[in-house]
Each structure stands twice: as C-alpha cells, then as structure tokens.
PyMOL Python script that loads the backbone (N, CA, C, O; Angstrom):
from pymol import cmd

cmd.read_pdbstr("""\
ATOM      1  N   MET A   1       0.845  -1.188   0.000  1.00  0.00           N
ATOM      2  CA  MET A   1       0.000   0.000   0.000  1.00  0.00           C
ATOM      3  C   MET A   1       0.888   1.247   0.000  1.00  0.00           C
ATOM      4  O   MET A   1       1.844   1.334   0.770  1.00  0.00           O
ATOM      5  N   ARG A   2       0.567   2.208  -0.864  1.00  0.00           N
ATOM      6  CA  ARG A   2       1.346   3.448  -0.956  1.00  0.00           C
ATOM      7  C   ARG A   2       0.851   4.472   0.042  1.00  0.00           C
ATOM      8  O   ARG A   2      -0.352   4.656   0.229  1.00  0.00           O
ATOM      9  N   ARG A   3       1.802   5.136   0.679  1.00  0.00           N
ATOM     10  CA  ARG A   3       1.427   6.267   1.516  1.00  0.00           C
ATOM     11  C   ARG A   3       1.159   7.454   0.605  1.00  0.00           C
ATOM     12  O   ARG A   3       1.675   7.522  -0.510  1.00  0.00           O
ATOM     13  N   LYS A   4       0.357   8.380   1.082  1.00  0.00           N
ATOM     14  CA  LYS A   4       0.000   9.523   0.244  1.00  0.00           C
ATOM     15  C   LYS A   4       1.191  10.442  -0.017  1.00  0.00           C
ATOM     16  O   LYS A   4       1.396  10.870  -1.153  1.00  0.00           O
ATOM     17  N   ARG A   5       1.968  10.748   0.996  1.00  0.00           N
ATOM     18  CA  ARG A   5       3.098  11.669   0.836  1.00  0.00           C
ATOM     19  C   ARG A   5       4.410  10.904   0.939  1.00  0.00           C
ATOM     20  O   ARG A   5       4.650  10.218   1.932  1.00  0.00           O
ATOM     21  N   PRO A   6       5.258  11.013  -0.074  1.00  0.00           N
ATOM     22  CA  PRO A   6       6.579  10.372   0.045  1.00  0.00           C
ATOM     23  C   PRO A   6       7.435  11.146   1.045  1.00  0.00           C
ATOM     24  O   PRO A   6       7.125  12.278   1.414  1.00  0.00           O
ATOM     25  N   GLU A   7       8.513  10.505   1.469  1.00  0.00           N
ATOM     26  CA  GLU A   7       9.458  11.220   2.324  1.00  0.00           C
ATOM     27  C   GLU A   7       9.953  12.435   1.549  1.00  0.00           C
ATOM     28  O   GLU A   7      10.062  12.385   0.323  1.00  0.00           O
ATOM     29  N   SER A   8      10.249  13.514   2.244  1.00  0.00           N
ATOM     30  CA  SER A   8      10.703  14.700   1.529  1.00  0.00           C
ATOM     31  C   SER A   8      12.117  14.498   0.995  1.00  0.00           C
ATOM     32  O   SER A   8      12.934  13.795   1.589  1.00  0.00           O
ATOM     33  N   LEU A   9      12.375  15.128  -0.129  1.00  0.00           N
ATOM     34  CA  LEU A   9      13.684  15.034  -0.760  1.00  0.00           C
ATOM     35  C   LEU A   9      14.582  16.134  -0.224  1.00  0.00           C
ATOM     36  O   LEU A   9      14.119  17.218   0.130  1.00  0.00           O
ATOM     37  N   THR A  10      15.870  15.838  -0.170  1.00  0.00           N
ATOM     38  CA  THR A  10      16.837  16.851   0.251  1.00  0.00           C
ATOM     39  C   THR A  10      16.970  17.899  -0.861  1.00  0.00           C
ATOM     40  O   THR A  10      16.508  17.693  -1.983  1.00  0.00           O
ATOM     41  N   GLU A  11      17.602  19.013  -0.528  1.00  0.00           N
ATOM     42  CA  GLU A  11      17.841  20.058  -1.540  1.00  0.00           C
ATOM     43  C   GLU A  11      18.646  19.505  -2.705  1.00  0.00           C
ATOM     44  O   GLU A  11      18.351  19.797  -3.864  1.00  0.00           O
ATOM     45  N   ARG A  12      19.663  18.707  -2.397  1.00  0.00           N
ATOM     46  CA  ARG A  12      20.507  18.132  -3.456  1.00  0.00           C
ATOM     47  C   ARG A  12      19.707  17.171  -4.327  1.00  0.00           C
ATOM     48  O   ARG A  12      19.851  17.165  -5.549  1.00  0.00           O
ATOM     49  N   GLU A  13      18.861  16.356  -3.691  1.00  0.00           N
ATOM     50  CA  GLU A  13      18.028  15.433  -4.462  1.00  0.00           C
ATOM     51  C   GLU A  13      17.081  16.203  -5.376  1.00  0.00           C
ATOM     52  O   GLU A  13      16.874  15.817  -6.527  1.00  0.00           O
ATOM     53  N   GLN A  14      16.513  17.280  -4.872  1.00  0.00           N
ATOM     54  CA  GLN A  14      15.621  18.102  -5.698  1.00  0.00           C
ATOM     55  C   GLN A  14      16.377  18.704  -6.882  1.00  0.00           C
ATOM     56  O   GLN A  14      15.859  18.774  -7.997  1.00  0.00           O
ATOM     57  N   GLU A  15      17.607  19.137  -6.619  1.00  0.00           N
ATOM     58  CA  GLU A  15      18.443  19.706  -7.672  1.00  0.00           C
ATOM     59  C   GLU A  15      18.728  18.654  -8.747  1.00  0.00           C
ATOM     60  O   GLU A  15      18.629  18.938  -9.941  1.00  0.00           O
ATOM     61  N   ILE A  16      19.077  17.456  -8.325  1.00  0.00           N
ATOM     62  CA  ILE A  16      19.362  16.365  -9.262  1.00  0.00           C
ATOM     63  C   ILE A  16      18.097  15.963 -10.007  1.00  0.00           C
ATOM     64  O   ILE A  16      18.144  15.695 -11.208  1.00  0.00           O
ATOM     65  N   LEU A  17      16.984  15.920  -9.318  1.00  0.00           N
ATOM     66  CA  LEU A  17      15.713  15.587  -9.956  1.00  0.00           C
ATOM     67  C   LEU A  17      15.401  16.572 -11.075  1.00  0.00           C
ATOM     68  O   LEU A  17      14.969  16.167 -12.154  1.00  0.00           O
ATOM     69  N   GLN A  18      15.617  17.852 -10.829  1.00  0.00           N
ATOM     70  CA  GLN A  18      15.371  18.872 -11.850  1.00  0.00           C
ATOM     71  C   GLN A  18      16.300  18.665 -13.049  1.00  0.00           C
ATOM     72  O   GLN A  18      15.890  18.865 -14.192  1.00  0.00           O
ATOM     73  N   LEU A  19      17.546  18.264 -12.793  1.00  0.00           N
ATOM     74  CA  LEU A  19      18.491  18.026 -13.883  1.00  0.00           C
ATOM     75  C   LEU A  19      18.116  16.770 -14.680  1.00  0.00           C
ATOM     76  O   LEU A  19      18.289  16.730 -15.898  1.00  0.00           O
ATOM     77  N   ILE A  20      17.604  15.747 -13.989  1.00  0.00           N
ATOM     78  CA  ILE A  20      17.102  14.550 -14.677  1.00  0.00           C
ATOM     79  C   ILE A  20      15.948  14.966 -15.587  1.00  0.00           C
ATOM     80  O   ILE A  20      15.881  14.556 -16.746  1.00  0.00           O
ATOM     81  N   TRP A  21      15.038  15.786 -15.047  1.00  0.00           N
ATOM     82  CA  TRP A  21      13.896  16.276 -15.816  1.00  0.00           C
ATOM     83  C   TRP A  21      14.374  17.054 -17.049  1.00  0.00           C
ATOM     84  O   TRP A  21      13.737  17.009 -18.102  1.00  0.00           O
ATOM     85  N   SER A  22      15.494  17.764 -16.911  1.00  0.00           N
ATOM     86  CA  SER A  22      16.050  18.534 -18.025  1.00  0.00           C
ATOM     87  C   SER A  22      16.667  17.648 -19.096  1.00  0.00           C
ATOM     88  O   SER A  22      17.034  18.125 -20.169  1.00  0.00           O
ATOM     89  N   GLY A  23      16.781  16.351 -18.802  1.00  0.00           N
ATOM     90  CA  GLY A  23      17.290  15.415 -19.798  1.00  0.00           C
ATOM     91  C   GLY A  23      18.759  15.066 -19.668  1.00  0.00           C
ATOM     92  O   GLY A  23      19.319  14.398 -20.537  1.00  0.00           O
ATOM     93  N   LEU A  24      19.389  15.514 -18.588  1.00  0.00           N
ATOM     94  CA  LEU A  24      20.809  15.216 -18.414  1.00  0.00           C
ATOM     95  C   LEU A  24      21.018  13.778 -17.944  1.00  0.00           C
ATOM     96  O   LEU A  24      20.213  13.226 -17.195  1.00  0.00           O
ATOM     97  N   LYS A  25      22.114  13.194 -18.403  1.00  0.00           N
ATOM     98  CA  LYS A  25      22.507  11.855 -17.965  1.00  0.00           C
ATOM     99  C   LYS A  25      23.306  11.973 -16.666  1.00  0.00           C
ATOM    100  O   LYS A  25      23.759  13.058 -16.301  1.00  0.00           O
ATOM    101  N   ASN A  26      23.473  10.839 -15.971  1.00  0.00           N
ATOM    102  CA  ASN A  26      24.198  10.849 -14.698  1.00  0.00           C
ATOM    103  C   ASN A  26      25.567  11.512 -14.825  1.00  0.00           C
ATOM    104  O   ASN A  26      25.956  12.304 -13.967  1.00  0.00           O
ATOM    105  N   LYS A  27      26.303  11.190 -15.899  1.00  0.00           N
ATOM    106  CA  LYS A  27      27.643  11.747 -16.074  1.00  0.00           C
ATOM    107  C   LYS A  27      27.573  13.266 -16.234  1.00  0.00           C
ATOM    108  O   LYS A  27      28.404  13.985 -15.679  1.00  0.00           O
ATOM    109  N   GLU A  28      26.596  13.752 -16.984  1.00  0.00           N
ATOM    110  CA  GLU A  28      26.441  15.191 -17.195  1.00  0.00           C
ATOM    111  C   GLU A  28      26.057  15.901 -15.898  1.00  0.00           C
ATOM    112  O   GLU A  28      26.527  17.003 -15.617  1.00  0.00           O
ATOM    113  N   ILE A  29      25.197  15.253 -15.116  1.00  0.00           N
ATOM    114  CA  ILE A  29      24.802  15.816 -13.816  1.00  0.00           C
ATOM    115  C   ILE A  29      26.020  15.886 -12.899  1.00  0.00           C
ATOM    116  O   ILE A  29      26.245  16.895 -12.230  1.00  0.00           O
ATOM    117  N   ALA A  30      26.799  14.815 -12.873  1.00  0.00           N
ATOM    118  CA  ALA A  30      28.001  14.776 -12.032  1.00  0.00           C
ATOM    119  C   ALA A  30      28.972  15.890 -12.413  1.00  0.00           C
ATOM    120  O   ALA A  30      29.525  16.561 -11.542  1.00  0.00           O
ATOM    121  N   GLU A  31      29.177  16.082 -13.699  1.00  0.00           N
ATOM    122  CA  GLU A  31      30.090  17.132 -14.153  1.00  0.00           C
ATOM    123  C   GLU A  31      29.572  18.513 -13.765  1.00  0.00           C
ATOM    124  O   GLU A  31      30.337  19.359 -13.302  1.00  0.00           O
ATOM    125  N   ARG A  32      28.290  18.736 -13.953  1.00  0.00           N
ATOM    126  CA  ARG A  32      27.708  20.050 -13.649  1.00  0.00           C
ATOM    127  C   ARG A  32      27.798  20.366 -12.154  1.00  0.00           C
ATOM    128  O   ARG A  32      28.078  21.504 -11.778  1.00  0.00           O
ATOM    129  N   LEU A  33      27.562  19.361 -11.300  1.00  0.00           N
ATOM    130  CA  LEU A  33      27.541  19.585  -9.858  1.00  0.00           C
ATOM    131  C   LEU A  33      28.897  19.317  -9.189  1.00  0.00           C
ATOM    132  O   LEU A  33      29.044  19.472  -7.977  1.00  0.00           O
ATOM    133  N   VAL A  34      29.870  18.919  -9.991  1.00  0.00           N
ATOM    134  CA  VAL A  34      31.216  18.603  -9.514  1.00  0.00           C
ATOM    135  C   VAL A  34      31.150  17.544  -8.404  1.00  0.00           C
ATOM    136  O   VAL A  34      31.698  17.721  -7.316  1.00  0.00           O
ATOM    137  N   ILE A  35      30.468  16.453  -8.713  1.00  0.00           N
ATOM    138  CA  ILE A  35      30.393  15.290  -7.830  1.00  0.00           C
ATOM    139  C   ILE A  35      30.634  14.053  -8.695  1.00  0.00           C
ATOM    140  O   ILE A  35      30.664  14.154  -9.921  1.00  0.00           O
ATOM    141  N   SER A  36      30.804  12.898  -8.073  1.00  0.00           N
ATOM    142  CA  SER A  36      31.059  11.690  -8.854  1.00  0.00           C
ATOM    143  C   SER A  36      29.752  11.118  -9.414  1.00  0.00           C
ATOM    144  O   SER A  36      28.664  11.382  -8.903  1.00  0.00           O
ATOM    145  N   VAL A  37      29.900  10.332 -10.473  1.00  0.00           N
ATOM    146  CA  VAL A  37      28.748   9.658 -11.069  1.00  0.00           C
ATOM    147  C   VAL A  37      28.115   8.732 -10.027  1.00  0.00           C
ATOM    148  O   VAL A  37      26.892   8.612  -9.962  1.00  0.00           O
ATOM    149  N   LYS A  38      28.948   8.081  -9.217  1.00  0.00           N
ATOM    150  CA  LYS A  38      28.427   7.192  -8.165  1.00  0.00           C
ATOM    151  C   LYS A  38      27.542   7.957  -7.180  1.00  0.00           C
ATOM    152  O   LYS A  38      26.535   7.425  -6.713  1.00  0.00           O
ATOM    153  N   THR A  39      27.907   9.189  -6.865  1.00  0.00           N
ATOM    154  CA  THR A  39      27.108  10.006  -5.960  1.00  0.00           C
ATOM    155  C   THR A  39      25.760  10.337  -6.599  1.00  0.00           C
ATOM    156  O   THR A  39      24.725  10.288  -5.935  1.00  0.00           O
ATOM    157  N   VAL A  40      25.778  10.673  -7.889  1.00  0.00           N
ATOM    158  CA  VAL A  40      24.520  10.945  -8.602  1.00  0.00           C
ATOM    159  C   VAL A  40      23.644   9.693  -8.568  1.00  0.00           C
ATOM    160  O   VAL A  40      22.446   9.775  -8.296  1.00  0.00           O
ATOM    161  N   GLU A  41      24.247   8.532  -8.845  1.00  0.00           N
ATOM    162  CA  GLU A  41      23.498   7.269  -8.833  1.00  0.00           C
ATOM    163  C   GLU A  41      22.903   6.991  -7.457  1.00  0.00           C
ATOM    164  O   GLU A  41      21.778   6.504  -7.348  1.00  0.00           O
ATOM    165  N   ALA A  42      23.661   7.302  -6.409  1.00  0.00           N
ATOM    166  CA  ALA A  42      23.177   7.078  -5.039  1.00  0.00           C
ATOM    167  C   ALA A  42      21.987   7.997  -4.743  1.00  0.00           C
ATOM    168  O   ALA A  42      20.998   7.562  -4.152  1.00  0.00           O
ATOM    169  N   HIS A  43      22.083   9.259  -5.152  1.00  0.00           N
ATOM    170  CA  HIS A  43      20.969  10.188  -4.949  1.00  0.00           C
ATOM    171  C   HIS A  43      19.731   9.707  -5.704  1.00  0.00           C
ATOM    172  O   HIS A  43      18.623   9.736  -5.169  1.00  0.00           O
ATOM    173  N   ARG A  44      19.923   9.264  -6.944  1.00  0.00           N
ATOM    174  CA  ARG A  44      18.799   8.784  -7.754  1.00  0.00           C
ATOM    175  C   ARG A  44      18.143   7.573  -7.080  1.00  0.00           C
ATOM    176  O   ARG A  44      16.918   7.485  -7.002  1.00  0.00           O
ATOM    177  N   ALA A  45      18.970   6.647  -6.597  1.00  0.00           N
ATOM    178  CA  ALA A  45      18.445   5.454  -5.917  1.00  0.00           C
ATOM    179  C   ALA A  45      17.681   5.844  -4.646  1.00  0.00           C
ATOM    180  O   ALA A  45      16.615   5.295  -4.368  1.00  0.00           O
ATOM    181  N   ASN A  46      18.223   6.785  -3.884  1.00  0.00           N
ATOM    182  CA  ASN A  46      17.550   7.251  -2.667  1.00  0.00           C
ATOM    183  C   ASN A  46      16.201   7.888  -2.988  1.00  0.00           C
ATOM    184  O   ASN A  46      15.214   7.661  -2.288  1.00  0.00           O
ATOM    185  N   MET A  47      16.170   8.690  -4.057  1.00  0.00           N
ATOM    186  CA  MET A  47      14.907   9.329  -4.447  1.00  0.00           C
ATOM    187  C   MET A  47      13.873   8.287  -4.850  1.00  0.00           C
ATOM    188  O   MET A  47      12.707   8.383  -4.468  1.00  0.00           O
ATOM    189  N   MET A  48      14.300   7.292  -5.623  1.00  0.00           N
ATOM    190  CA  MET A  48      13.367   6.265  -6.066  1.00  0.00           C
ATOM    191  C   MET A  48      12.835   5.464  -4.872  1.00  0.00           C
ATOM    192  O   MET A  48      11.667   5.075  -4.850  1.00  0.00           O
ATOM    193  N   LYS A  49      13.684   5.224  -3.897  1.00  0.00           N
ATOM    194  CA  LYS A  49      13.253   4.513  -2.692  1.00  0.00           C
ATOM    195  C   LYS A  49      12.241   5.351  -1.905  1.00  0.00           C
ATOM    196  O   LYS A  49      11.214   4.837  -1.460  1.00  0.00           O
ATOM    197  N   LYS A  50      12.536   6.644  -1.736  1.00  0.00           N
ATOM    198  CA  LYS A  50      11.645   7.533  -0.989  1.00  0.00           C
ATOM    199  C   LYS A  50      10.275   7.649  -1.648  1.00  0.00           C
ATOM    200  O   LYS A  50       9.249   7.668  -0.969  1.00  0.00           O
ATOM    201  N   VAL A  51      10.269   7.726  -2.977  1.00  0.00           N
ATOM    202  CA  VAL A  51       9.023   7.925  -3.723  1.00  0.00           C
ATOM    203  C   VAL A  51       8.357   6.580  -4.043  1.00  0.00           C
ATOM    204  O   VAL A  51       7.224   6.535  -4.521  1.00  0.00           O
ATOM    205  N   ARG A  52       9.073   5.500  -3.775  1.00  0.00           N
ATOM    206  CA  ARG A  52       8.565   4.139  -3.978  1.00  0.00           C
ATOM    207  C   ARG A  52       8.276   3.822  -5.440  1.00  0.00           C
ATOM    208  O   ARG A  52       7.180   3.391  -5.800  1.00  0.00           O
ATOM    209  N   VAL A  53       9.296   4.049  -6.277  1.00  0.00           N
ATOM    210  CA  VAL A  53       9.201   3.714  -7.692  1.00  0.00           C
ATOM    211  C   VAL A  53      10.441   2.921  -8.081  1.00  0.00           C
ATOM    212  O   VAL A  53      11.407   2.846  -7.322  1.00  0.00           O
ATOM    213  N   SER A  54      10.404   2.320  -9.289  1.00  0.00           N
ATOM    214  CA  SER A  54      11.519   1.458  -9.676  1.00  0.00           C
ATOM    215  C   SER A  54      12.277   1.920 -10.915  1.00  0.00           C
ATOM    216  O   SER A  54      13.221   1.253 -11.336  1.00  0.00           O
ATOM    217  N   ASN A  55      11.887   3.048 -11.509  1.00  0.00           N
ATOM    218  CA  ASN A  55      12.664   3.550 -12.641  1.00  0.00           C
ATOM    219  C   ASN A  55      12.516   5.073 -12.760  1.00  0.00           C
ATOM    220  O   ASN A  55      11.697   5.692 -12.081  1.00  0.00           O
ATOM    221  N   ALA A  56      13.333   5.652 -13.641  1.00  0.00           N
ATOM    222  CA  ALA A  56      13.380   7.113 -13.764  1.00  0.00           C
ATOM    223  C   ALA A  56      12.062   7.692 -14.279  1.00  0.00           C
ATOM    224  O   ALA A  56      11.646   8.765 -13.840  1.00  0.00           O
ATOM    225  N   ALA A  57      11.407   6.996 -15.200  1.00  0.00           N
ATOM    226  CA  ALA A  57      10.136   7.502 -15.730  1.00  0.00           C
ATOM    227  C   ALA A  57       9.095   7.601 -14.618  1.00  0.00           C
ATOM    228  O   ALA A  57       8.379   8.598 -14.525  1.00  0.00           O
ATOM    229  N   GLN A  58       9.010   6.582 -13.781  1.00  0.00           N
ATOM    230  CA  GLN A  58       8.073   6.605 -12.653  1.00  0.00           C
ATOM    231  C   GLN A  58       8.461   7.695 -11.662  1.00  0.00           C
ATOM    232  O   GLN A  58       7.593   8.343 -11.077  1.00  0.00           O
ATOM    233  N   LEU A  59       9.761   7.896 -11.473  1.00  0.00           N
ATOM    234  CA  LEU A  59      10.245   8.937 -10.568  1.00  0.00           C
ATOM    235  C   LEU A  59       9.783  10.311 -11.056  1.00  0.00           C
ATOM    236  O   LEU A  59       9.277  11.112 -10.269  1.00  0.00           O
ATOM    237  N   LEU A  60       9.954  10.583 -12.342  1.00  0.00           N
ATOM    238  CA  LEU A  60       9.549  11.869 -12.897  1.00  0.00           C
ATOM    239  C   LEU A  60       8.033  12.034 -12.831  1.00  0.00           C
ATOM    240  O   LEU A  60       7.540  13.116 -12.512  1.00  0.00           O
ATOM    241  N   ASN A  61       7.300  10.979 -13.127  1.00  0.00           N
ATOM    242  CA  ASN A  61       5.834  11.031 -13.055  1.00  0.00           C
ATOM    243  C   ASN A  61       5.379  11.371 -11.626  1.00  0.00           C
ATOM    244  O   ASN A  61       4.536  12.246 -11.429  1.00  0.00           O
ATOM    245  N   ALA A  62       5.939  10.681 -10.651  1.00  0.00           N
ATOM    246  CA  ALA A  62       5.587  10.931  -9.250  1.00  0.00           C
ATOM    247  C   ALA A  62       5.982  12.352  -8.849  1.00  0.00           C
ATOM    248  O   ALA A  62       5.252  13.023  -8.119  1.00  0.00           O
ATOM    249  N   ALA A  63       7.141  12.805  -9.330  1.00  0.00           N
ATOM    250  CA  ALA A  63       7.614  14.153  -9.000  1.00  0.00           C
ATOM    251  C   ALA A  63       6.669  15.217  -9.549  1.00  0.00           C
ATOM    252  O   ALA A  63       6.417  16.226  -8.890  1.00  0.00           O
ATOM    253  N   ILE A  64       6.147  14.995 -10.751  1.00  0.00           N
ATOM    254  CA  ILE A  64       5.186  15.935 -11.333  1.00  0.00           C
ATOM    255  C   ILE A  64       3.915  15.946 -10.499  1.00  0.00           C
ATOM    256  O   ILE A  64       3.400  17.012 -10.160  1.00  0.00           O
ATOM    257  N   GLN A  65       3.410  14.771 -10.169  1.00  0.00           N
ATOM    258  CA  GLN A  65       2.166  14.670  -9.395  1.00  0.00           C
ATOM    259  C   GLN A  65       2.295  15.323  -8.024  1.00  0.00           C
ATOM    260  O   GLN A  65       1.346  15.922  -7.519  1.00  0.00           O
ATOM    261  N   GLU A  66       3.490  15.200  -7.421  1.00  0.00           N
ATOM    262  CA  GLU A  66       3.712  15.766  -6.087  1.00  0.00           C
ATOM    263  C   GLU A  66       4.164  17.225  -6.128  1.00  0.00           C
ATOM    264  O   GLU A  66       4.328  17.860  -5.086  1.00  0.00           O
ATOM    265  N   GLY A  67       4.364  17.753  -7.337  1.00  0.00           N
ATOM    266  CA  GLY A  67       4.817  19.129  -7.474  1.00  0.00           C
ATOM    267  C   GLY A  67       6.269  19.331  -7.063  1.00  0.00           C
ATOM    268  O   GLY A  67       6.656  20.419  -6.638  1.00  0.00           O
ATOM    269  N   LEU A  68       7.076  18.268  -7.193  1.00  0.00           N
ATOM    270  CA  LEU A  68       8.484  18.343  -6.781  1.00  0.00           C
ATOM    271  C   LEU A  68       9.379  18.949  -7.847  1.00  0.00           C
ATOM    272  O   LEU A  68      10.482  19.405  -7.546  1.00  0.00           O
ATOM    273  N   ILE A  69       8.916  18.957  -9.094  1.00  0.00           N
ATOM    274  CA  ILE A  69       9.704  19.573 -10.158  1.00  0.00           C
ATOM    275  C   ILE A  69       8.845  20.592 -10.884  1.00  0.00           C
ATOM    276  O   ILE A  69       7.618  20.498 -10.909  1.00  0.00           O
ATOM    277  N   GLN A  70       9.518  21.563 -11.470  1.00  0.00           N
ATOM    278  CA  GLN A  70       8.824  22.613 -12.196  1.00  0.00           C
ATOM    279  C   GLN A  70       8.726  22.213 -13.656  1.00  0.00           C
ATOM    280  O   GLN A  70       9.743  22.052 -14.330  1.00  0.00           O
ATOM    281  N   VAL A  71       7.506  22.054 -14.145  1.00  0.00           N
ATOM    282  CA  VAL A  71       7.287  21.703 -15.540  1.00  0.00           C
ATOM    283  C   VAL A  71       7.045  23.007 -16.290  1.00  0.00           C
ATOM    284  O   VAL A  71       6.139  23.772 -15.956  1.00  0.00           O
ATOM    285  N   ARG A  72       7.858  23.247 -17.295  1.00  0.00           N
ATOM    286  CA  ARG A  72       7.737  24.516 -18.034  1.00  0.00           C
ATOM    287  C   ARG A  72       7.064  24.289 -19.351  1.00  0.00           C
ATOM    288  O   ARG A  72       6.870  25.233 -20.117  1.00  0.00           O
TER     289      ARG A  72
END
""", "prot")
cmd.dss("prot")
cmd.show_as("cartoon", "prot")
cmd.util.cbc("prot")
cmd.orient("prot")
C-alpha cells in the first residue's frame, strides 16, 4: 500500500531531480555539480526509494504529481 506523501527530498536530491527532468545523464549531472557519477546514482536510488518507484520515468511522473519539479 502506498502512503500519500513520500518522504521529503533533500535540496541536493531536488536539484538532481530537476536536472534529470532537463534530460541530463548521470555523467552530465556529475560534471555540472562537480560530484562523482556514483554520488549521482546514489541520490537517484535514494529518491526512487523515498518515492517508492523502480525507474526514472516513474520517478519523474511521481515528481510531477507531487509538485516536486517545475514543468515549463
């Protein structure tokens, strides 16, 4: 059973989520934020766990529904 509200995302997770939404790959996100690709992957995995989804498309869909990303 899904809870109505996922755990809140950290500022960094929100930043990475917005970059994923922008179409950047993990390597591009890592370069832009000056962090390792492994760190980006860890943030992505943490976000998917918090939102209770199993892939990036579901993550973005849930983020839109919860108002976590700005759709332009």
